[in-house]
N, C-alpha and C positions, 0 to 999 in steps of 0.2 A: 596291265599297269603295275602289278606287283612283281612281275618278273624282272630280275636284275641281271640276266644273262647278257654277256657281251660277246660280240663277234659271230653270233648266229643269225641266220636269216630271220627277219621279223615275220611273224605270221599275221595274216589278216583275220577279220572277224569270223569268216566261215571256216578257215583252216583251224583256228583256235577252238571253235565250237565242235568240229569233227574230232579234234584231238581229245577234248574233254569227254565226249561220248565214247570214244574208242577205249580210253584207259580207265575211266571212272564210271561209265554207264550214263544212260539218258537222264536219270534222276539227278545227276550231279549238276545239270544245268539249272536246277531249282535250289541249289544250296543257299542257305541264308535267307530263304523267302519269308520266314516268320518275322524276324526283326525288321525286314524290309517292309512288309505289309503293315505291321503295327506302327512302325516309324512313319510311313507315308501317310497313314490315316491321321495320326496326331499332328504331324507337321503341316499338312494341308489345312487342317482346321485352324491351327495357330497362325499360319501364314495369311489366310484370307480374313480372319477376324482381326488380326493386328493391322493389316492394311486398311480394312474398313474403318477401324477406330481412328487410324491416322488420317484418313480422308475426311471423316466426319469432323475431326478437330481442326484441320488446316484448309478445308475447301473454301472456295469463294461463295458469294451470294447465290450463285447458280448451282452450287453443289459439285463443282469441278475443281480439280487440282491442276496447277500449271505443270508442264512437262518436267522441269527440275524437281518439283515437289513430288511428282509421281515416282520419279527415280529414287528420291530420298525415302519415300514411303516404302518402296520395295526393299531397299537396303535395310531399313529399320525392321521390317518383317523378317528379313534374312538373319539379322542378328538375334532376334528373339527365338526363332526356330532352331538356330545353331546351338544356342546355349541350353535350351530346354530339352530337345529331343534328337536333333540330327547327329551331333557328334557321338553320343553314346550308342545310338542305334546303328550308325555306320561302323563303329568300332566292332560291335558284335557281329554284324553282317560280314565284314571283311574277314574276321577270324574264321567264321563258319565256312566261308568260300575258299579260303586258302590253306587252312590247317586241317590235315586229314584226321588228326587225333580228336577233333571236336566237330567235324562236319556233320555227323549224325547224332550229335548230343543235343538234348533239349536246351532251349535258349537260356532258361534260368541257371542251368549248370555251367553254361559257357560264361555267363556273367560272373558266377561265383568263382570259376577258375581264374578268370582275368583278375578279379579283385584279390583273391588269395595269393596268387603268384606275383602280381605286379603292383598291387595297391589300388585303392579307390580312384586315384588320379589317372590311372591307365585308361579308364573309360572316356576320358577327355583328351587322349593322345591325338595329336594331329588337329587340334582345335583351330590353330591359326590359319592353315590352308583351307580348312572347312569353312571358316568364317569368310575368307576371301571369296571362296567359290559361291557360297550361299548369298552373300550380299550382292555380288555382281550378277548372279543368276536372277535374283528377284527384282533388283533394280531394273535390269534390262528387260525382263519378262513383262513386268507391269507397264513399263513405258512403251514397249513394242506393242503389247496387247491393246492398250488404250489408244495409241496412235492409229493402229490398223482398224480398230473398231470404229473410230470416228471417220476414217476414210471410206470404209465399206458402207457405213450408214449414209454417208453423203452421196455415194454412187447408187445406192439401192434403197429406196424409201419404203419398200415392202416389209412391214414389220414381221410378216410370217417367216422371213428368212433370217431373223435375228439370231436364232440358235445356230444356224449355219455360219453366221458371221463369227460367233464366239469360237466355234470349232476351228475354223480356218485361222483366225487371229491367234488362238492358243497354240496351234501347231507351229506357226512361224515364231512365236515368242519362245517356244521350247527349244528350237534349234538355232536361233540367231546368234547365241553367244557361246556355243559349245567350244569353238576353236579359240575363244578368248581365254576361258578359264580352265581348260583341260589341264594345263600345267599344275594348277592348284589342286586339281583332283588327283593327279598322279602322285604329287607329294603327300597329300592326305592319305592315300591308299598305302603308300610305302611306310609312312610313319606308323600307321595303325597296324600294319602287317608285321612289324618287327617286335619281337618279344624282349622286354626288358625286365629282368627278374627284380622283384622288390628287395628293399634293403634287408629284409629278414632272411634272404637267401633261399627261399623256398623254390624248388624247381631247378631246372638246368637249361634255361633258354640259351639260344645262340648269342654270340657277342653282339652288342649294339652297333649297328652300321652307321646310323645317323644320330648325331647329337642334338640336332634341331631341324626345324623345317627348312631353314635357309641352308644348312649343311646338306640336307637331302637334295635340295635344288641344285646346289653346286656340284655335288658328287655325281648325280645322275647325268647332268649335262656334260661333265668332264669325262666320265668313263664310258657313256653310251652314245654321246652325241646329243645335240640340242633337240633333234627330232624325237628322242625318247620321252620328252616332256609332253608330247601329244599322243602317246600310246592310248589306245582305247577310244579315240575321237569318233570313229565310225560307229562303234557300238553305242556310244552315248547319243549320237544323232538318231540311230535306229530306235533307241529306247525313249528319248525325250520328246521327239516330235509327235508321235502318236499319243504318248502319255500326257503331255501338256494340252494337246488338242482335246482329249477326253476330259481332262480336269477343268479347263476353262469352259468347254462346251457344257459340261454338266453343271458347273457353277452358274453360267448364264441361264440355263434352263430352270434350275431350281430357284434362282433368284427371281425370275419372272413369275413362276408358279406360286411362290410363297409371299411375294410382294403384297397382294391384296389382304393377306392375313396379318401383315406387320406394316401398317401404313407409315410408321415413323421411320 
């Protein structure tokens, strides 16, 4: 997604992986894992707690949300997680994955380097496309998950399979909207990957390629073709389907385990 090369044959997910291993070593596949893990833990907690609060506030007398309200609740959770943790953690992760000078640097030093050279606001670079990605992600996910859970439970009344329901519904919810919001993910990655030297003139970053998210969208489509906006779609599917299956499956499991201890 960060590559801006034009006129070269596009690599698939496996060819890209092999190229990374060949030139940077196997461990390069785990670049940026620290901000990713920390960010994921915090954003999942924020996401599910925010949605639960939204549901408790706007549910009907039976404790359920309508489908439009479920989508809106997911979008609301996406907004909160984007502002609080997703944008800065993604910024640090992208830099560690794409910049060789900081790839092996501790996370706190990468954060300090970004702030020192580009200013505090640089941690929120690419926030607009990140917001679009996260709101559409969570709106679709919670709506898809809730709809599939209702369908599965209607077809199979055996409560012992409830955790299996959560796992399957979560997997579908994770992959259902990848091809819808990948363009926002590509724009986000490119905006966060470009170095813009702060007004104090510290450092010597390359010239700014994109003046805004919209400018990035236009230039990418114009110079590389409209298909470039879907770079990395396969990799996102491979990551998100099992990732969300585990997330929703674990959530469903612990929700049922802890429910007796928290009746309210």
